[in-house]
Structures are given as structure tokens and as C-alpha cells.
C-alpha positions in Angstrom: -3.0 -29.7 -24.5 -1.2 -29.2 -27.8 2.3 -27.9 -28.0 0.9 -24.6 -29.3 -1.4 -23.1 -26.6 -4.9 -21.9 -27.6 -5.7 -18.5 -26.1 -9.0 -16.7 -25.5 -9.1 -13.0 -24.9 -12.0 -11.5 -23.0 -12.1 -7.8 -23.4 -11.0 -6.2 -26.6 -9.9 -2.7 -25.8 -6.3 -1.5 -25.8 -5.3 -4.0 -23.1 -6.8 -6.9 -24.9 -4.9 -6.0 -28.0 -1.6 -6.0 -26.0 -2.5 -9.4 -24.6 -3.2 -10.9 -28.0 0.1 -9.6 -29.4 2.1 -11.0 -26.5 0.3 -14.3 -26.8 1.3 -14.6 -30.5 4.9 -13.6 -29.7 4.9 -16.4 -27.1 3.9 -18.9 -29.9 0.2 -19.3 -29.0 -2.8 -19.2 -31.2 -5.5 -16.6 -30.5 -8.5 -18.8 -30.8 -11.3 -16.6 -29.6 -12.1 -13.0 -28.6 -15.0 -11.6 -26.7 -16.1 -8.0 -26.3 -19.1 -6.2 -24.7 -21.4 -6.8 -27.7 -21.6 -9.4 -30.5 -20.8 -6.6 -33.0 -17.7 -5.5 -31.1 -16.6 -9.1 -30.7 -16.8 -9.6 -34.4 -14.7 -6.4 -35.0 -12.2 -7.5 -32.4 -11.9 -11.0 -33.9 -11.2 -9.5 -37.3 -8.7 -7.0 -35.9 -6.8 -9.5 -33.8 -7.0 -12.3 -36.2 -8.9 -14.6 -33.9 -10.5 -17.7 -35.3 -14.0 -16.9 -33.8 -15.9 -14.8 -31.3 -16.9 -15.6 -27.7 -20.6 -15.1 -27.3 -21.1 -16.8 -23.9 -19.3 -18.0 -20.8 -19.9 -21.7 -21.8 -17.7 -21.2 -24.8 -14.7 -20.9 -22.6 -14.8 -24.7 -22.1 -13.9 -25.4 -25.7 -11.2 -28.0 -26.1 -8.9 -25.7 -28.2 -8.7 -23.1 -25.5 -5.9 -23.7 -22.9 -5.7 -20.2 -21.3 -8.1 -17.3 -20.9 -6.9 -13.7 -20.7 -9.4 -11.6 -18.7 -9.0 -7.9 -19.8 -12.4 -6.6 -18.8 -13.2 -3.7 -16.4 -12.4 -4.8 -12.8 -15.9 -5.5 -11.6 -16.3 -8.1 -14.3 -13.2 -10.0 -13.5 -14.8 -12.4 -11.0 -17.4 -13.9 -13.3 -14.9 -14.6 -16.2 -12.1 -15.9 -13.9 -14.6 -18.3 -12.2 -15.9 -19.5 -15.6 -12.4 -20.1 -16.9 -11.3 -22.0 -13.8 -14.5 -24.0 -13.7 -13.8 -25.0 -17.3 -10.3 -26.2 -16.4 -8.4 -23.4 -18.0 -5.3 -21.4 -17.0 -5.9 -17.7 -16.5 -4.2 -14.4 -16.9 -6.3 -11.7 -15.2 -5.6 -8.0 -15.5 -5.0 -6.1 -12.3 -6.6 -5.3 -9.9 -7.5 -9.0 -9.7 -10.6 -7.9 -7.8 -12.0 -4.7 -6.3 -12.2 -6.3 -2.9 -9.7 -8.5 -1.1 -12.3 -11.1 -0.1 -13.1 -11.7 -3.8 -9.4 -11.8 -4.7 -8.9 -14.4 -1.9 -11.7 -16.6 -3.3 -10.3 -16.5 -6.8 -6.8 -17.3 -5.5 -8.1 -20.3 -3.6 -10.1 -21.5 -6.6 -7.0 -21.3 -8.8 -5.0 -23.3 -6.3 -7.8 -26.0 -6.0 -8.0 -26.2 -9.8 -4.2 -26.6 -10.1 -4.3 -23.8 -12.7 -1.5 -21.4 -13.6 -3.1 -18.1 -12.7 -1.1 -14.8 -13.1 -1.6 -11.1 -12.9 0.4 -8.7 -15.2 2.5 -6.8 -12.7 4.8 -6.4 -15.7 7.2 -3.8 -14.5 8.9 -6.7 -12.7 10.2 -7.7 -16.1 12.5 -4.7 -16.7 16.0 -6.2 -16.6 17.3 -3.4 -14.4 14.4 -3.9 -11.9 15.7 -7.5 -11.6 19.3 -6.1 -11.2 18.1 -3.8 -8.4 16.4 -6.8 -6.7 19.6 -8.8 -7.0 21.7 -6.1 -5.5 19.3 -5.7 -2.5 18.9 -9.5 -1.9 22.6 -10.2 -2.1 23.3 -7.6 0.5 25.0 -5.0 -1.7 22.7 -2.2 -0.5 23.2 -3.1 3.1 20.1 -2.8 5.4 17.2 -1.1 3.7 15.8 1.7 5.9 13.8 4.0 3.5 11.6 3.3 0.4 10.0 6.2 -1.4 8.9 7.4 -4.8 5.9 8.1 -7.0 3.8 6.9 -9.9 2.6 9.9 -11.9 0.4 10.2 -15.0 -1.5 13.0 -16.7 -4.1 11.2 -18.9 -7.0 12.4 -16.6 -5.6 15.9 -15.9 -8.6 17.7 -17.5 -12.3 17.5 -16.5 -13.1 16.5 -20.1 -11.0 13.3 -19.7 -13.1 10.2 -19.0 -12.5 6.5 -18.5 -14.6 3.6 -17.2 -12.1 3.4 -14.4 -13.6 6.6 -12.9 -16.9 4.9 -12.3 -16.8 2.7 -9.1 -19.5 0.5 -10.6 -17.0 -0.6 -13.2 -13.6 -0.1 -11.6 -14.2 -0.4 -7.9 -14.0 2.0 -4.9 -10.4 3.0 -5.6 -9.1 4.2 -9.0 -5.7 5.8 -9.0 -4.3 3.7 -6.2 -5.8 0.4 -7.4 -4.9 1.1 -11.0 -1.3 2.4 -10.8 -0.5 2.5 -7.1 -0.8 -1.2 -7.1 2.0 -1.4 -9.6 4.3 0.8 -7.5 3.8 -1.2 -4.3 4.1 -4.5 -6.0 7.4 -3.4 -7.5 9.0 -2.0 -4.4 8.0 -5.0 -2.3 9.4 -7.3 -5.1 12.7 -5.4 -5.2 13.2 -4.8 -1.5 11.9 -8.0 -0.1 10.0 -5.9 2.5 6.2 -6.0 3.0 4.2 -3.0 4.0 2.9 -3.7 7.5 1.2 -0.4 8.4 0.0 2.6 6.4 -1.7 5.9 6.5 -3.3 7.2 3.3 -5.3 10.2 2.0 -7.0 10.7 -1.3 -7.4 13.8 -3.5 -9.9 14.7 -6.2 -8.9 17.3 -8.7 -12.3 17.6 -10.3 -15.6 17.2 -8.5 -17.3 16.6 -11.9 -16.2 15.1 -15.2 -18.0 14.7 -18.5 -19.1 11.1 -19.1 -21.3 9.5 -21.7 -21.7 6.0 -23.1 -18.7 5.0 -25.3 -16.8 8.2 -24.3 -13.2 7.4 -23.3 -10.3 9.5 -22.0 -9.1 12.3 -24.3 -12.5 12.5 -26.1 -13.8 15.8 -24.5 -17.5 16.3 -23.8 -19.1 15.3 -27.1 -22.5 16.0 -25.7 -21.8 14.3 -22.4 -23.3 15.5 -19.1 -21.4 16.5 -15.9 -20.9 13.4 -13.7 -19.9 13.4 -10.0 -16.4 12.0 -9.5 -16.5 9.3 -6.7 -13.0 7.9 -7.1 -9.6 9.5 -6.3 -7.4 11.3 -8.7 -4.4 11.2 -6.3 -3.3 9.2 -3.3 -0.5 9.8 -0.8 0.6 7.0 1.4 3.0 6.8 4.4 4.0 3.3 5.4 6.2 1.1 7.6 7.5 -2.3 6.6 7.8 -5.7 8.3 11.6 -5.2 8.5 11.6 -1.8 10.1 11.9 0.5 7.0 9.8 3.6 6.5 8.5 5.0 3.3 6.2 7.2 1.2 4.5 7.2 -2.1 2.6 9.7 -4.2 0.2 8.4 -6.8 -1.5 10.6 -9.4 -3.3 10.5 -12.7 -3.6 14.3 -12.9 0.1 15.4 -13.0 0.6 17.4 -16.2 3.5 16.3 -18.3 4.0 13.0 -16.5 3.0 10.3 -19.0 4.0 7.2 -17.1 6.6 8.1 -14.5 6.9 5.1 -12.1 9.9 6.1 -10.0 11.3 4.6 -6.8 14.3 4.9 -4.5 15.4 2.2 -2.1 17.9 3.5 0.5 20.2 1.1 2.2 23.0 1.6 4.7 25.6 1.0 2.0 23.9 1.9 -1.3 20.8 3.7 -2.7 19.1 2.4 -5.9 16.8 4.5 -8.2 14.7 3.2 -11.0 12.6 5.4 -13.4 10.2 3.6 -15.7 10.4 6.4 -18.3 14.2 5.7 -18.5 14.2 1.9 -18.0 17.6 1.1 -19.4 19.5 2.3 -16.4 19.4 2.4 -12.6 21.2 5.0 -10.5 23.4 3.6 -7.8 24.4 6.0 -5.0 27.2 5.5 -2.5 28.9 7.9 -0.1 32.1 7.9 -2.2 30.5 8.1 -5.7 27.3 7.6 -7.7 27.0 5.8 -11.1 24.4 5.0 -13.7 24.4 1.3 -14.4 23.2 0.7 -18.0 21.4 -2.4 -19.3 24.2 -4.5 -20.7 24.1 -8.3 -20.3 27.9 -8.4 -19.9 27.6 -6.7 -16.5 24.2 -7.8 -15.3 23.4 -10.6 -12.8 22.0 -13.8 -14.4 18.5 -13.0 -13.2 18.6 -9.6 -15.0 20.5 -10.9 -18.1 17.7 -13.5 -18.7 15.3 -10.8 -19.5 17.7 -8.9 -21.8 16.3 -9.5 -25.2 18.0 -6.7 -27.1 21.6 -5.6 -27.5 22.8 -2.9 -25.1 21.9 0.5 -26.4 18.6 -0.6 -28.0 15.9 0.4 -25.5 13.6 -2.2 -24.0 10.3 -0.9 -22.7 6.9 -1.7 -21.3 5.8 -3.7 -24.4 8.8 -6.0 -24.0 8.0 -6.4 -20.3 4.5 -7.5 -21.2 5.8 -10.0 -23.8 8.2 -11.5 -21.2 5.5 -11.8 -18.6 3.2 -13.7 -21.0 6.0 -15.9 -22.2 6.9 -16.8 -18.6 3.3 -17.6 -17.8 3.1 -19.9 -20.8 6.4 -21.5 -19.9 5.0 -22.2 -16.4 2.0 -23.9 -18.1 4.5 -26.1 -19.9 6.0 -27.1 -16.5 9.0 -24.8 -16.0 8.2 -21.8 -13.7 10.7 -18.9 -14.0 11.6 -16.8 -10.9 9.6 -13.7 -10.3 6.3 -14.6 -12.0 3.4 -12.6 -10.4 0.6 -14.9 -9.6 -2.9 -14.6 -8.1 -1.3 -14.6 -4.7 0.4 -11.3 -5.7 -3.0 -10.0 -6.9 -4.4 -10.9 -3.5 -1.6 -9.1 -1.8 -2.3 -6.0 -3.9 -6.1 -6.2 -3.1 -5.3 -6.3 0.6 -3.2 -3.2 0.3 -6.0 -1.4 -1.6 -8.5 -2.4 1.1 -6.1 -1.1 3.8 -5.7 2.2 1.9 -9.4 2.6 1.6 -9.9 1.8 5.3 -7.2 4.4 6.2 -8.8 7.1 4.1 -12.2 6.4 5.6 -11.0 6.3 9.2 -8.3 8.9 8.8 -5.8 6.9 10.8 -3.0 4.3 10.5 -4.2 0.7 9.7 -2.5 -2.6 9.7 -2.0 -4.5 6.5 -2.7 -8.3 6.7 0.4 -10.3 6.1 
């Protein structure tokens, strides 16, 4: 492996573009890009400045490729991850890692057997103030955590004319809103609190029984000659849960909440302190105590070392999701070089998320509380 990693991007939509940018910022070369057709691969290679296109799985074995970024629809993850691991490559795979926990478990074991660095972009972990909240909880500053609650709300599918491949279970799996964004919320609160969800009860909601779908139509496009299509995945999910340490909690997940662009919000209530994080205002956390409440701003002069490490801009200059993504990819590449930073989300975390999705689906189907495998 050369000092400059060679990266291949599989999947050339918005997410693939983000991965390619982060790879370059981490000092890697974007060697190859593959999309759904040879024509789209050529367009993507030109757009992303890749050296060549990927036209078959066997090309992932090329000597100048060190790591493969899998950015395809969920149901295609397995074939590309397997091919990359079989070729001896490291892997970043978009979440959900797989639509079923059994598949995620297989991929996790394959990565371990191969000795590969294999990560999943739960990138909200890389907000400096998320790490600060985690430090305050783990160091005992919040006291005993007894309540965890919040929501993840979006509006990009709030009209029946909005469409995405994620709506189709053949491409995205049996769960949509929960697997897509609820997975982020639960990964984040487990990461910050140190608790694991042990039991849960969930229900799904569908805002529109039909949406307009057609080949190559994406969200925001309207009908454009499309025909009504039955919706078979959820627009909303509500979840009650209990943790392995005795805390209780709730979460509301929605992709149809008008005006909410990307509001991932959580509160962790301890016996001494409450902590609130809002991803739409990521440069502060709210700290609540009986005597007073304060907003803690992102400033490396006052943050814990774990949080300060992720502080890449001076205080007062906002850091956002794109910065989190760049930090995640940089930490993945640093791990390939032999130095693994704390908090890197791996395939094991992707497996954990898949087990939560399976438990939610089981609860919705059986209309009862279910246990989550540890």
C-alpha cells in the first residue's frame, strides 16, 4: 500500500460525491468510480475526477485500490462489500449496512476474518459537542442517566409527489424512515449515553398510501408522467424503549414533518444534569441543572480533549455535517495506517443498528414489546 491511499467509489449519487470529496480531503486518490450504467459511470468519473470507471466487480481487485466506498442502495450493499473484502480491500459501507441483521452479521464476520478496516458512516458522532456530551456522561458529570428522549425529523418526503429509491423495499429494505435516519438517532444516543436499548415497542405510520414513482425520478421531482405506486415502507416511526442500565426513553422519527429539514435532537436526563443536542444548531449543547442552565459553545479552550480533537475551525465559525463526514473518513484512513482513533463506527456498529431495525420491524408486526439482542 502506498502512502497515498487509492479509493474506489461504488455508487455515484449525492452520497458518492460526498465520499469522494472526503477521500480527497483525507489525502487519498479517487482511482475509480462505478455507477448503475457504463454511461453514468463515465459521467461520474468525469465529475469526480476519477482516473477510470468501474465496469465489473473483478476490477475492485486492482492493485491501486486500497479502500472501497460502497454508496449504493441498501439491497446492493452485500454484493459489493463481499467483493471488496474478497479482493483484500478495506471498506466504508453506507448505512444501513444491510437490510437484515443476518446479512450484517455475515459481513461483519467477513471483515474480521479478512483483517480489514470496515466502517459505517454514523457521522453525527463527529460533532465536537456530541463528544463533549459523551465525555460529561461517561465522567459522571450527569449523574445516573434515567431518561433518554428525542426525535429525528425531516420533510423531504412530505408530499405525495416526492419519491426516492428508499421508498421501494426492493431497493431500500423493509424499513425506510427508521432504518435510514432512526438508525442515526439510536446510534448517537447509545454512543453518548453508554446505554444499550434492551427492549422496545414500536409503531409505524404512512402519510401517503400512494406516491408517484417512475424510473430515474427522485425526490422533489413531482409526477413527470409517473404513475401512482403503493407505499410499502413507513413515513414515521415512534419507539418506546428501556435500556440495559435501567433508563427509559422514546423517539419520534419522521420524513414527513414540514419545515424540519434535518432536526436530529436528543436529551439525556441524569440525576445531576440534563444534556441537549440539536444537529441543526451543532455548535452548542444545552446543559440543565436544578440551579441554572447554560449553553456550552464549541470552543477548544473549554472542551474536553476528546471533543477538542474534532475542533477544526476557530470558535464562532460553524462546523457542520460535511465536516463530520470528512472527519469520519479521515479517522477511517488513519486506522488503515495503523492508528485507530476513539469513537470510530465500524461494521460492528452497523450490525448493532441492523439488530435494532429487525427488533423494530418485529415489534411493529407483532404489536408488542420485543427484546433486542445484546
